[in-house]
Every structure is written in structure tokens, then in C-alpha cells.
C-alpha positions as CSV (number, residue, x, y, z in Angstrom):
1,M,82.2,10.4,64.9
2,D,84.2,11.6,68.0
3,G,84.9,14.9,66.3
4,A,81.3,15.7,65.3
5,P,80.3,19.2,66.4
6,F,77.4,18.0,68.6
7,L,79.8,15.7,70.5
8,R,82.2,18.5,71.6
9,N,80.4,18.6,74.9
10,I,83.0,17.6,77.6
11,K,83.7,21.0,79.1
12,F,84.9,22.1,82.6
13,P,82.9,25.0,84.0
14,S,84.9,28.3,83.6
15,T,82.6,31.3,83.4
16,D,81.0,32.9,86.5
17,A,77.6,31.7,85.5
18,E,78.7,28.1,84.9
19,L,80.5,28.0,88.3
20,A,77.5,29.5,90.1
21,T,75.1,27.1,88.5
22,Q,77.2,24.1,89.5
23,S,77.6,25.4,93.0
24,E,73.9,25.7,93.4
25,L,73.2,22.2,92.0
26,F,75.8,20.6,94.3
27,S,74.2,22.3,97.2
28,R,71.1,20.2,96.5
29,G,68.6,23.0,97.0
30,Q,70.9,24.7,99.6
31,R,70.6,21.6,101.9
32,N,74.3,20.9,101.7
33,P,76.1,23.5,103.9
34,L,79.4,23.0,101.9
35,R,78.9,25.7,99.3
36,G,81.1,26.3,96.3
37,C,81.7,22.7,94.9
38,V,81.7,22.8,91.1
39,S,82.9,19.3,90.2
40,A,83.4,15.8,91.6
41,I,86.5,13.7,90.6
42,D,86.8,9.9,90.7
43,G,88.3,7.0,88.9
44,L,86.9,4.1,86.9
45,A,88.5,0.8,85.8
46,L,87.8,0.3,82.0
47,R,88.2,-3.4,81.4
48,I,90.3,-4.4,78.4
49,Q,92.0,-7.5,77.0
50,R,95.7,-8.0,77.7
51,P,97.5,-5.2,75.8
52,R,99.9,-6.3,73.1
53,V,103.7,-5.7,73.6
54,T,103.6,-3.7,70.4
55,D,101.2,-1.2,72.1
56,V,102.9,-0.9,75.5
57,P,106.3,-1.9,76.9
58,N,104.8,-3.5,80.0
59,P,101.4,-5.1,79.5
60,M,101.3,-6.4,83.1
61,A,101.1,-2.8,84.4
62,Y,97.4,-3.0,83.3
63,W,96.7,-6.0,85.5
64,T,94.6,-5.1,88.5
65,R,94.4,-6.6,92.0
66,K,90.8,-7.6,91.1
67,G,92.1,-10.0,88.5
68,F,91.6,-8.3,85.1
69,F,93.3,-5.9,82.8
70,A,92.1,-2.3,82.8
71,I,92.8,1.4,82.0
72,N,92.7,3.9,84.8
73,V,90.0,6.4,83.7
74,Q,89.9,9.8,85.5
75,A,86.8,11.9,85.2
76,A,85.3,15.1,86.6
77,V,81.5,15.3,86.8
78,G,79.1,18.1,87.4
79,A,75.9,18.0,89.6
80,D,73.9,18.1,86.3
81,F,75.3,14.5,85.7
82,K,77.5,15.7,82.8
83,V,81.1,14.7,82.4
84,Q,83.3,17.8,82.5
85,F,86.7,16.2,82.1
86,L,87.9,12.8,80.9
87,S,91.3,11.1,80.8
88,A,92.2,7.5,80.0
89,V,96.0,7.5,79.5
90,T,97.3,5.4,82.4
91,A,97.3,1.7,83.4
92,R,94.9,0.7,86.1
93,S,97.7,-0.3,88.4
94,C,98.6,3.4,88.6
95,H,97.2,5.1,91.7
96,D,94.3,7.5,91.2
97,S,96.3,10.5,92.4
98,T,99.1,9.7,90.0
99,A,96.7,9.1,87.2
100,L,95.1,12.5,87.8
101,A,98.5,14.2,87.9
102,T,99.3,12.5,84.6
103,S,96.1,13.9,83.1
104,G,97.2,17.4,83.9
105,L,94.0,18.4,85.7
106,A,95.6,18.3,89.2
107,A,98.3,20.8,88.1
108,V,95.6,23.1,86.6
109,L,93.5,23.0,89.8
110,D,96.5,23.7,92.0
111,A,97.7,26.7,89.9
112,E,97.1,30.2,91.1
113,G,93.8,31.6,89.8
114,S,92.6,28.2,88.6
115,L,89.2,28.8,90.1
116,P,87.8,31.9,91.7
117,E,87.9,32.2,95.5
118,G,85.2,30.1,97.1
119,F,85.0,27.4,94.4
120,W,86.4,23.9,94.7
121,V,86.2,20.3,93.5
122,A,85.5,17.2,95.6
123,A,87.6,14.0,95.5
124,D,87.9,11.0,97.8
125,D,90.8,10.0,100.0
126,A,92.7,8.4,97.0
127,Y,93.7,11.9,96.0
128,V,95.9,14.6,97.4
129,A,94.2,17.7,98.7
130,G,95.3,20.9,97.0
131,R,94.5,24.6,96.5
132,R,91.1,23.9,94.9
133,M,90.6,20.1,95.5
134,L,89.1,19.1,98.9
135,T,89.3,15.5,100.2
136,P,87.8,14.0,103.4
137,W,89.4,14.2,106.8
138,P,91.3,10.9,107.4
139,G,90.7,8.5,110.2
140,K,87.8,7.2,112.3
141,N,86.0,8.5,115.4
142,L,86.6,12.0,114.3
143,P,85.3,15.1,116.1
144,W,81.8,16.1,115.2
145,D,82.9,19.0,113.0
146,K,85.3,16.9,110.9
147,D,82.7,14.0,110.8
148,S,80.1,16.5,109.6
149,F,82.4,17.8,106.9
150,N,83.1,14.2,105.6
151,Y,79.3,13.5,105.6
152,W,78.4,16.5,103.4
153,H,81.6,16.1,101.3
154,S,80.5,12.6,100.4
155,S,77.2,14.1,99.2
156,S,79.1,16.0,96.5
157,R,81.2,13.0,95.5
158,T,78.3,10.7,94.8
159,F,77.6,12.5,91.5
160,A,80.7,11.0,89.9
161,E,79.8,7.6,91.2
162,Q,76.2,7.8,89.9
163,V,77.4,9.0,86.4
164,F,79.9,6.1,86.2
165,G,77.0,3.7,87.0
166,Q,74.8,5.3,84.4
167,I,77.4,5.1,81.6
168,V,78.3,1.4,82.5
169,G,74.7,0.5,82.6
170,R,73.7,2.3,79.4
171,W,76.6,1.3,77.1
172,G,77.9,-1.8,78.7
173,I,81.3,-0.2,79.0
174,S,83.5,-2.3,81.2
175,Q,81.0,-5.1,81.7
176,R,83.2,-7.2,79.4
177,P,86.8,-6.5,78.4
178,L,87.1,-4.3,75.2
179,R,89.0,-6.4,72.6
180,C,90.8,-3.7,70.6
181,P,94.0,-1.7,70.7
182,L,94.5,0.7,73.7
183,A,94.0,3.8,71.6
184,V,90.7,2.5,70.3
185,C,89.5,1.6,73.8
186,S,90.0,5.1,74.9
187,K,88.1,6.5,71.9
188,I,85.2,4.1,72.5
189,L,85.0,5.3,76.1
190,R,85.1,9.0,75.0
191,V,82.3,8.6,72.5
192,A,80.2,6.7,75.0
193,V,80.6,9.5,77.5
194,K,79.8,12.1,75.0
195,M,76.7,10.3,73.8
196,H,75.6,9.8,77.4
197,I,75.7,13.6,77.8
198,V,73.7,14.1,74.6
199,F,71.0,11.6,75.5
200,D,70.6,12.5,79.1
201,G,70.2,16.2,78.7
202,P,70.0,18.4,81.8
203,Q,69.2,16.7,85.1
204,Q,68.5,18.0,88.6
205,P,70.1,16.4,91.6
206,V,67.9,14.8,94.3
207,C,67.7,17.0,97.4
208,G,69.1,15.7,100.7
209,G,72.4,14.4,101.9
210,P,73.8,10.9,101.6
211,R,72.8,8.1,104.0
212,R,75.2,7.1,106.7
213,R,75.5,3.5,105.9
214,R,77.3,2.8,102.6
215,R,78.8,-0.2,100.8
216,R,81.1,-0.5,97.8
217,V,79.8,-2.4,94.8
218,C,81.6,-3.3,91.5
219,V,80.0,-2.6,88.1
220,G,82.2,-4.2,85.5
221,G,85.4,-3.3,87.3
222,G,84.4,0.2,88.2
223,H,83.8,0.7,91.9
224,Y,81.2,3.2,93.0
225,A,79.3,3.7,96.3
226,T,75.6,3.0,96.8
227,S,73.5,3.5,99.9
228,V,72.0,0.6,101.8
């Protein structure tokens, strides 16, 4: 089923028209002054049973500080709530920036000519800023310009968090550990993501920026931010 033609729908924007469309959607009706964002990157913990030693040399590498086994899933999401890139090849104990580097997307984004001038992707402070990947300014009590940048930057990142919540809620992915070999777990996730894209169809983002007060909530091991 994973190879069915109608499920070949995980695609990073590449044409001028696709990039311009994503940039407009991320701007939330031109309310977000940070123009040019075409994707939001984040990680998700896909809960699994303890891997077998026949599958991986070190099963405990998949043990998380939250008390369960998981795969580190890296995804890029558009402002139309569609997944543009998906990788599930590292253990959850692996840092998000390392997992993204392992996926190959970080190197592509950092390469010369990866995206036209003026376009970029948003990621949180778990990642390393690069040529075309922007992360928040670190620290607290920042000057007003840096604080403003972080505020509007978080508005772009919320798309990835929302899509993770939708996929987990719709398919039950990560609500309970997947009890199958690692390769099958990755395929189950990939099919769930592709079916999510098929069923949801095009969506429009809600205009306006994020609220100031935020908290972290856990949905089946995947952490995403919600406003309070």
C-alpha cells in the first residue's frame, strides 16, 4: 500500500510557485512579518516496544528519559498542514539535530542553492541554525527586536506541532507502543502520514500570531506546544 501512486504525496516544495504559495500561507494572510518561510521542522517520539537484539545492536538506545522506547521521527511540514519530509531512522535517545543530520535534510538545506534567496525553514532551539534553517534567539529577557523575532518565528513552527497532534489523534500513532519490528514501525508511520495528507486535503492556516503564554503537552510521547 505504501507504494500506491496516490500515496506518493510527501514532497518538499521546489518550484517557484510552490515556494511562493508556502511563503504566503506561513505569513498568515501577511500578518506575520517574517516572510519567506516555506517549511517547519520538528521531532516526534514514535512509541515502540523494546527492540530485539536481532534488529539493533543496542536496544537501550531507544529508551527515552520519559520512560518508554521510541524512534526519533523528523518531519518537515507546510503551512497547508501537509508533511513535506519524513524520516524515522534514529533512536529517540538521539538528539533532534543529530537525527535531522542523519536524515540528510540538514545537509541539503545547508548546501549552496538549496533554496532561492529569501526562502527558509523554521526549527526550534533543538536544531543548529544554518544557511536556510532559522532557529530562535537563545536566552531570556532579550532585546525587543530579538524577542519579536522569536514570537513570530514560533508562529511558523506551530504548524509542525499541530500536524503531529492531528496524526496522533486520528491514527492513534504513539498512543500505545507499536508491537512490531522497527522496519515495520517506520512503514506504519509513513502510511499513516500519507493517508493523513489524502484525507485532510488542502487547509488554510488561521490568521494571527501565537499567544504569548504556552505550555508543553505530551500526546503519546510526542511533545508539541499548545496555547493556554
